[in-house]
N, C-alpha and C positions, 0 to 999 in steps of 0.2 A: 516528376512527382516527388514530393518530400515525404519521407517515411519515418515513422516512429513505432517501436515495439514496446509494449508494456506487459508486465506479468505480475500477477499476485503470487506471493511466495507459495511454495508447496505446503502441504498440510503440516502444521506444527503439532508438538506434543499436547498443547492445550486445545488446539482444534480437535484433536483425537479424543480428549477427555471432556469436551463440551464445556470448556471454561471461558469466561470473559478474559480477554488477553490485553488488548490496548497497548500501552507502552511497556508492559512487562516483557522482558527479554528472554524468550524461550527458544528451545532448539526445534529444528525440524524433526518430524517423525520419520521412521523408515519409509513410509509411504510418500511423505513429502520429498525426501531425497530422490526416490524413484521418479516422482513427477518431474523434478528438475532435470534429471538425466534424460527423460523422454522429451522434454521441451527442448533441450539442447540438441538432441538428435534431429528433431523436427526442423529447427531453425537451420541447422547445417545442411540437411537434406534439401531444403527449399532455397538454398543459396543466399541466406542472409549473412550480412557482416555488419560490424559496427565501428564507429570511430571513437565514441565516448559513451560511458555508462554512468547511470545515477542510481542510488539506492538510499535507504534510510539508515538510521543508527541501530536498527534492530537486526539481530543475527539471523532470524528466519528469512528476511529479505536478502541480506548480504550473502548468506550461504547459498540460497537458491540461485542468485546471480553467478556466484563463483562456480558452482557445479555446472551451470549452463555454459559458461565461458570455457571451462575445462573440456566439455564435450565438443566445443567448437574450435578447440586449440587457439583460444583467444584470451588466455589468462593474463596476458601482458597488456591488455587494453586499459587505459586510464579509467578509474572508477572514482566518482565523487559521492561522498556520503553527506546527506543533509537531514537533520532532524525534522525539517519541514515536511519530509515525505513519510514520516512515521504514521503509524495507524492512529485512528481516532482514540483519544484518551477516554477510557470507560470509567474513570473515577473510582468510587468505592465498589463498583461491580467487579473490578479486576480481581481475578483469582476465584470468583464464585462460579459454581456450576449453574449453567443456564436453566436447566430443568428445575433444580432446587430453588432457584431464585423466583421462577415462575410460580412454583407451589407456594412460596412464602408471600409474595406480593400480588400474585394474580397474573394471568397471561396478558391481560389488557395493559397493565402498568408496564410490564417488561417489554411488550411490543412498542409502547410509547418511548421508552428509554432506548430501545434498539433501533427503531425505524422512523421515528419522527424526525423532521428536518432540523428543528431548532430547539428541542427540549434536551437539556443536559441531564445526565444521570447524577445521583448524589456525589458530592465532592469527596475525593480521597482525603483521608485523615493525614495530618502532617507526620504522625509517628508510624504510618504504614510502611511495611518493608518494601512496598511497591512504589514509594515516593521517588520519582526520577530526579527530583531536586537534590537528593542526597547521593546520587549515583555518579561515579567517576566518568561515565559516558558523556555526561553533560557539564563537565567541570568548566568548560570554556564558554558556556551559554548563560546569560543573565537569568537568575532564578525566576524573575517575572515573566520570562518568555516560555517557561516550562509549565504547561497546564496541570491542573489537578482534576479536571474533568472537561469534556468537550461534547458538544452536539456536532452533527455533520456540518452545520453552518459555520461553526467555529473552525473545524478542520479545513474547510474551503478557504478561510481567511488566511491560512498559512501556506497551504499547498499551491493555490493558484498564483499568488504574487511571486512565490519562489520560481514556479515554472515560467511565468512571463519574463522574469528578469534573467534567469540563468539557463533555461533549457530552450525555450522558444527561439531565441536568436540563433542558436546553433542549428536548429532544424531549418530555419529560414536560410541559413548559409549552406544547406544541403548536407549537413553532417548527419550521419546515421546514428541515431540515439536509441539507447536501450534503458528502460526504467524498470527496476524490480522494487515493488513496494507492497501495499496492503489493500485490503478490501475497500476501506473508506477513503484512504488517500487517493486511490485510483478512481473511485466513484466521483470524488471531487473533480478530478481532471476530466473524466468522461463527461460530467455535467457541463463543464466549461467548453470542451471540444464540440459537443453535440447540441448545445443550447437547450438542455433538458430542464424542464420546470422543477421548482422546489418540490411539488407534490409527486411528480413522476420519478424523480431520482431515487426516492426511498424504496422503490420496487426493483431497482436495477441490481442484479446479482452478478458477482464476478467469481468464477470457479478458481480454485487453487491450481497453480502450476500450468495454466493455460495461456500461451502467448496470444496477445491480441495485437493485430497490425492495423495501424492508421496510415492513410495516405492523405496528404493535404495539398490543396492548390496554392497558388502564389499569394492568395489573400488569407491563408491559414484557415480555410474552410474545409471541412471533411469531404474528400472526394470518394473515399472508400474506407470501409472498416470490415475486417474479417478475423475470425478465430483461426489460428494455425493448429490443425489437428495434430495432437501428439502421436 
């Protein structure tokens, strides 16, 4: 059986502060670091090992994975970073408090921005300090490939093709793959794995710092999925 382990990064400082984060590069909170340590211990205790790892360009996912690999004594494993695994881009909402935004625009509007499948939030301004097009992180990527806002549908258009081209073939070769990413980039992959409808995927929640194990058959159909308890 072919296995894949995915994990949403541990709690970040902006998760803790209840801020929209998206492509903003923020640190893990102390709780998030602890979640990563416990995830690493759980993976080690349950006999998991990996051949190759993937993560995003965002430090909260990168650092979560590195903490886990340290706990497993696997810091030497190859890690490939791909911006295609970044979180959904929340546009002009990035940096705003979620509760304050709901008070200003109404809960219904914020729910649409957060949870609808194909509605984008307001676009980020070019002069915003959160504009990734001006960040050294993305200096090798064409500006047009860097979004200024995204819906979940937009996020899927970058995560799934990247997975199909770069990660799925490794899994089919029985490589043991570990992905550390984000709530919406992982929801995109879960939708793809489990053939979840556009309407139902918006209700899927992924907890921080919780390893999720997938087992696939030879046709890349899900044979089993389970959470590994920290």
